[in-house]
C-alpha positions in Angstrom: 122.7 143.0 285.4 123.6 144.6 282.2 120.7 145.6 279.9 120.6 146.4 276.2 119.0 149.7 275.1 118.7 150.3 271.6 118.5 153.8 269.8 115.3 154.9 268.2 117.1 156.0 265.5 118.5 152.3 264.2 115.6 150.8 265.2 113.7 153.1 262.4 116.6 152.5 260.1 116.5 148.5 260.2 113.0 148.3 259.9 112.9 150.7 256.7 115.9 148.8 255.7 113.4 145.2 255.6 111.0 146.8 253.9 112.8 147.9 251.4 114.1 144.4 250.9 111.2 143.2 250.9 109.6 145.5 248.5 112.3 145.7 246.4 112.1 141.2 246.5 108.5 141.4 246.0 108.6 143.7 242.8 111.1 141.8 241.1 109.0 138.4 241.8 106.4 140.6 240.5 108.3 141.5 237.4 110.2 138.6 236.5 108.2 136.9 233.6 107.5 133.1 233.4 108.5 131.6 230.1 105.7 130.5 228.0 106.6 127.0 227.0 108.4 125.2 225.2 111.2 127.3 224.6 114.1 127.1 222.5 117.4 125.7 223.6 120.3 127.8 223.4 121.4 125.9 220.5 118.1 126.4 219.2 118.3 130.1 219.9 121.4 130.9 218.6 120.6 128.9 215.3 117.2 131.0 214.7 119.2 134.2 215.0 121.7 133.4 212.8 118.9 133.3 210.3 122.0 132.3 207.1 122.8 128.9 206.5 124.8 127.9 203.3 124.4 124.5 201.6 127.4 122.9 199.7 126.6 119.9 197.4 129.7 118.1 196.1 130.9 115.2 195.4 131.0 112.7 192.5 127.8 114.0 190.7 129.8 117.3 190.6 132.3 115.5 188.0 129.4 113.0 186.2 126.6 116.0 185.5 123.9 114.7 187.7 121.5 114.9 190.7 121.5 111.7 191.4 124.6 109.0 191.2 123.8 105.4 191.4 126.6 104.0 194.0 128.3 102.6 190.6 130.9 105.4 190.1 134.4 105.4 189.3 136.4 107.5 192.0 138.7 107.8 188.8 136.5 110.8 188.1 137.0 112.6 191.5 140.0 115.0 191.0 139.0 118.4 191.5 142.3 120.5 190.5 142.0 123.5 192.6 139.9 122.3 195.5 139.5 125.3 198.3 137.2 125.1 200.8 138.9 128.1 202.3 136.9 129.8 199.1 133.8 128.3 199.9 133.9 129.2 203.7 135.4 132.7 203.3 132.7 133.6 200.5 130.1 132.2 203.0 131.2 134.4 206.0 131.7 138.0 204.0 128.0 137.4 202.4 126.9 137.0 206.3 126.2 132.8 206.4 126.8 131.9 210.0 126.7 128.2 209.2 127.5 125.9 206.4 126.8 122.4 206.1 128.7 119.9 203.7 127.3 116.8 202.0 130.2 114.4 203.2 128.1 111.3 201.5 125.4 112.0 199.0 122.9 109.0 198.0 125.7 107.6 195.8 127.6 106.3 199.0 131.0 108.2 198.2 132.5 109.8 201.0 134.7 112.9 200.6 136.6 111.6 204.0 138.8 108.5 204.8 136.4 106.2 205.3 137.5 103.1 207.3 134.2 101.4 206.5 134.1 102.3 202.8 136.2 101.7 199.5 133.6 104.0 197.4 135.7 107.1 198.8 138.5 109.8 198.0 140.9 107.2 199.3 140.8 105.6 195.9 140.4 109.0 193.6 143.5 110.4 192.3 142.8 113.6 193.7 145.9 114.0 196.0 147.0 110.5 195.5 144.5 109.5 197.5 145.3 111.2 200.4 143.1 113.7 200.6 139.8 114.4 202.8 137.7 117.2 201.6 135.7 117.1 205.6 138.9 118.0 206.9 140.0 121.1 204.8 136.2 121.8 205.0 136.1 122.0 208.9 139.8 123.6 208.8 138.4 126.6 207.0 134.9 127.2 209.1 137.4 127.3 212.1 139.8 129.5 210.4 136.7 131.9 210.0 134.8 131.3 212.5 131.8 129.8 211.2 129.4 126.7 212.3 130.2 123.4 210.3 127.6 121.3 209.3 127.5 118.2 207.8 125.0 116.2 205.9 125.2 112.1 205.6 122.8 110.7 203.3 120.9 107.8 205.0 119.7 106.7 201.7 122.9 104.7 200.4 123.1 103.5 196.8 126.8 101.3 196.8 126.8 99.8 200.5 126.0 96.3 199.5 124.1 96.1 203.3 121.2 98.8 202.6 118.2 97.3 203.2 119.5 94.3 205.7 118.4 96.6 208.2 120.4 96.1 211.5 123.5 95.5 209.3 123.2 98.8 207.5 122.3 100.9 211.0 125.4 99.8 212.5 127.5 100.4 208.8 125.7 104.1 209.2 126.5 104.8 212.5 130.3 103.6 212.4 130.9 106.6 209.7 128.7 108.8 211.6 131.1 108.2 214.6 133.8 109.2 211.8 132.9 112.1 210.7 131.6 113.3 214.8 134.6 112.3 216.5 137.6 113.4 214.4 136.7 116.8 212.9 136.1 118.8 215.8 132.6 120.4 216.5 129.4 120.0 214.5 126.9 122.8 214.7 124.6 120.8 212.8 123.8 116.9 211.5 121.3 117.1 208.6 119.3 114.1 207.7 116.7 114.1 204.7 114.3 111.2 205.2 115.1 109.1 201.4 114.6 105.7 201.6 114.6 102.8 199.4 114.7 99.0 199.1 118.4 97.6 198.9 119.8 94.8 197.0 118.0 92.1 198.8 114.5 93.6 197.8 113.6 95.3 201.5 113.0 98.4 202.7 115.7 100.0 204.8 114.7 100.7 208.3 116.4 103.4 209.9 117.5 103.8 213.5 116.6 107.3 213.9 116.6 107.0 217.7 119.8 104.9 217.8 121.2 107.9 215.5 120.4 110.6 218.1 121.9 108.8 220.8 125.3 108.5 218.5 125.3 112.1 218.1 123.9 113.3 221.4 127.0 111.5 223.0 129.6 112.1 220.4 128.8 116.3 219.8 126.3 116.8 222.4 125.6 120.5 221.0 124.8 119.7 217.9 121.3 120.3 216.3 119.5 117.6 214.3 118.1 118.5 211.1 115.3 117.9 209.0 114.8 113.9 209.7 115.5 115.1 213.2 114.5 116.4 216.6 115.2 119.8 216.5 115.0 121.6 213.3 111.9 120.7 210.9 111.9 120.9 206.9 109.7 123.6 206.0 107.7 121.3 203.2 109.1 122.4 199.8 112.7 123.5 198.4 111.9 126.7 197.1 113.0 128.3 200.2 109.5 129.7 201.1 107.5 129.6 204.4 104.1 129.7 205.2 102.4 132.9 206.3 102.0 130.9 209.6 105.3 129.2 210.4 105.1 128.4 214.2 107.7 127.5 215.8 105.9 125.5 218.3 104.4 122.4 217.0 103.5 119.0 217.8 105.8 116.1 218.6 106.1 113.9 215.8 105.6 110.6 216.9 108.1 108.8 214.4 111.0 111.8 216.0 110.0 112.9 219.3 109.5 109.7 220.4 107.5 109.6 223.6 106.6 113.1 223.8 103.1 114.3 223.9 103.3 118.2 224.9 104.1 121.0 222.2 107.4 121.2 221.3 110.0 124.1 219.9 111.0 122.9 216.4 111.6 125.1 214.0 111.4 125.8 210.5 114.6 125.4 208.1 114.0 126.9 204.6 116.1 124.6 201.7 116.3 126.1 198.2 119.5 126.4 195.7 121.3 129.2 194.0 120.5 127.2 190.6 117.9 124.8 189.2 120.5 121.9 190.6 121.6 121.0 193.9 124.7 120.1 192.2 126.9 122.7 189.9 126.4 121.8 186.0 128.1 124.1 183.0 125.0 124.0 181.8 123.3 126.4 185.0 126.2 129.0 185.1 124.0 131.0 183.3 120.8 130.1 185.0 122.0 131.5 188.9 118.8 132.8 191.0 118.1 136.7 190.0 119.3 138.8 192.8 115.4 139.8 193.1 114.7 136.0 193.2 116.8 135.7 196.3 115.8 138.6 198.2 112.1 137.4 197.5 113.5 134.3 199.1 115.0 136.1 202.3 111.7 137.8 203.0 109.5 134.7 202.5 111.9 132.6 204.7 113.7 134.5 207.4 111.1 136.8 207.2 108.4 134.1 208.1 110.4 132.7 210.9 112.5 130.3 209.8 116.0 129.9 208.9 117.7 129.9 205.2 119.4 127.2 204.0 120.7 128.6 200.4 122.8 125.7 198.7 125.8 126.9 196.7 127.8 124.3 194.9 131.3 124.2 194.2 132.1 123.3 190.3 134.3 120.8 189.3 137.5 122.0 189.9 136.7 122.7 193.5 135.7 126.2 193.7 132.5 128.4 193.8 131.9 129.7 190.2 132.2 133.4 189.3 128.3 133.6 188.7 127.6 132.2 192.2 130.1 134.3 193.8 129.2 137.7 192.3 125.4 136.9 193.4 126.2 136.4 196.9 127.9 139.6 197.2 124.8 141.0 195.8 122.9 139.8 197.8 124.7 141.3 200.8 124.8 144.1 199.9 121.2 144.5 198.9 120.3 143.4 202.4 122.6 145.8 204.2 121.4 148.7 202.0 117.8 147.8 202.8 118.2 147.2 206.9 120.7 150.4 206.8 118.3 152.8 208.5 115.5 151.6 211.2 113.6 154.8 211.4 112.2 153.4 214.4 115.0 154.4 216.1 114.3 158.1 216.1 110.9 157.7 217.1 109.0 158.2 220.4 106.8 155.4 221.7 103.8 155.1 223.7 101.8 151.8 224.6 98.6 150.7 226.0 100.1 148.6 228.5 103.7 148.1 230.0 104.4 145.7 232.5 105.0 146.3 236.2 108.6 147.6 236.1 108.3 150.2 233.5 112.0 151.0 232.9 112.0 147.2 232.3 109.9 146.5 229.9 109.4 150.1 228.2 108.4 150.1 224.6 111.6 151.8 223.8 113.6 149.1 224.2 112.6 147.4 221.1 115.0 150.2 219.6 118.1 150.1 222.1 120.2 147.7 220.1 120.4 145.5 223.5 119.5 141.7 222.8 118.4 141.3 226.3 115.8 144.1 226.7 112.4 143.9 225.2 108.7 145.5 225.8 106.2 143.3 227.6 102.8 143.3 228.6 101.2 142.9 232.2 100.2 139.0 232.7 96.5 139.5 232.2 97.1 141.6 228.7 96.7 139.3 225.6 96.0 142.4 223.4 97.7 145.8 223.3 99.7 148.2 220.9 102.6 150.1 220.7 103.0 153.6 218.8 105.5 155.2 217.1 105.7 159.0 216.1 108.0 160.1 213.7 107.8 163.6 214.5 107.5 164.3 210.7 106.1 162.5 208.0 108.0 159.3 206.8 107.7 157.4 204.0 108.4 153.6 204.5 107.6 150.4 203.3 109.1 147.4 205.2 108.0 146.4 208.7 110.6 144.2 211.1 109.2 142.6 214.5 110.6 140.1 216.3 109.6 138.5 219.8 111.5 137.6 222.8 111.8 133.9 221.7 113.5 132.5 224.5 110.1 133.0 227.0 108.7 131.4 224.1 106.1 132.2 221.0 103.4 134.4 222.2 101.6 136.4 219.7 98.8 134.7 217.6 97.6 137.8 215.2 99.0 141.4 214.7 97.9 144.4 212.4 100.3 147.4 211.5 98.1 150.7 211.2 99.4 154.0 210.0 98.1 157.3 210.6 98.0 159.0 207.1 95.6 162.1 206.2 94.4 162.0 209.6 93.3 158.3 209.2 94.2 155.1 210.4 95.0 152.6 207.2 96.3 148.9 207.9 99.1 148.3 206.1 99.9 145.0 207.0 98.4 141.7 208.9 99.9 138.7 210.4 99.3 135.8 212.4 103.2 134.9 213.2 105.9 137.2 214.7 108.5 134.4 216.4 112.0 135.4 215.9 111.6 137.7 212.7 108.7 138.8 211.2 109.3 141.2 207.9 106.3 142.7 206.0 106.5 144.5 202.6 103.6 146.5 201.8 103.4 149.8 199.3 104.8 152.9 200.3 103.4 154.9 202.5 104.0 158.5 204.3 102.7 158.7 208.0 103.9 160.5 210.9 102.4 157.4 213.2 102.2 154.0 213.2 100.6 151.8 215.7 101.8 147.8 216.2 98.8 146.4 217.7 98.4 142.6 219.0 95.5 141.5 218.0 96.0 137.8 220.3 98.3 136.3 221.8 98.5 133.2 224.0 100.0 135.0 226.6 101.5 138.8 227.6 103.2 139.5 224.2 106.7 140.5 224.1 108.3 142.6 221.1 112.4 142.4 221.2 112.9 144.8 218.0 111.3 146.5 215.7 112.2 148.0 212.9 110.8 150.8 210.0 112.6 150.6 206.6 112.3 152.4 202.9 113.6 150.3 200.4 113.4 150.7 196.9 111.0 147.6 194.8 110.7 145.6 197.8 106.7 145.0 196.9 106.4 141.1 196.0 
């Protein structure tokens, strides 16, 4: 009979190996954070991280010097001598806009592409002898400059005779959606407003929203559906200003999120025009918003957990007017200057609580430039603080906080305290962080700063902290 003889040393090594594996697995499981539902879809997360979107209103209104057309426009007036969609997208890309949305059709029904389903179109204009396609030139430019393309197709149609005959018009509308979403490559955002009226028959049109959504999901499954859609909501005004408490977690809209009962991830988009109107008017060339106004809008949109949708209308030559282009470049330079130096990067950090894996969730992760790392507290902790010691007196007037929103939006109340002249002074308070919260306050000189999470739906996270000094940043 053969007897196997086991070496005691090998047995010890085997047992220790099993223990280490089990311990590591236990620690990994304990340290893995569970998301707090709802969380953003990957496209929504990328959309919030992009922050800046450009809107381009262009069409018959540009040539008729009106904001709303009535559908009786003469296509012969549409003739932009120097149309340059590359200029639009290049300026957008150079000034930090990640997506550009074009009004493929506004309320007047004039189509900027060769639609098979309407004669009210560029195909009956003198521009390029009726062979032109603005949507094509626009989407080609977006691909060239690596900018995401979005399209706006107005549901309200003042030219189409079937408008008000709901089933027939809905089919007409979906036919045009199919053209736009099938022939121009990837579309990142499909933008609807809720404009609705009576048709020629006197009946109010009833839109088949769920049918529209299903068609978009089929043709462009990665596209976000905005405003009268389930993925992005309207902030509620056209001033570009979000609320102080602007949560991405929202109750479902019965008309939009059909059959859903639980809260949904439904972030806000702040739309505003760089001019008083949405379409170009020569009389408004001297009324482009000031740099100070645009910066204030940025702090009250992007800085309040929203995205900024800034409209820049091409002129009747088909290019951005010089005042608009110049202001956009000034806007980019100013933002880069404000956020150039993050004082937090040189600070020493401490925290009242750090989640089990101290290195993985260390407070220093908030300034390590790695978008995947973050600070987090233990599951049982819903209030905590992080302290920054600059090691010397530092002067600042802007703070920036970001949550790890891929794990859910959590923080419901926070404050920022500064240690100045030997006493802690509260310099900012808030009820929302989300993707990004910017606070502006009077310049203060302090050695230490404390970020206090006063209330959270679950253990808090912070992905990034920024402390800055800027000129003239107070509202």
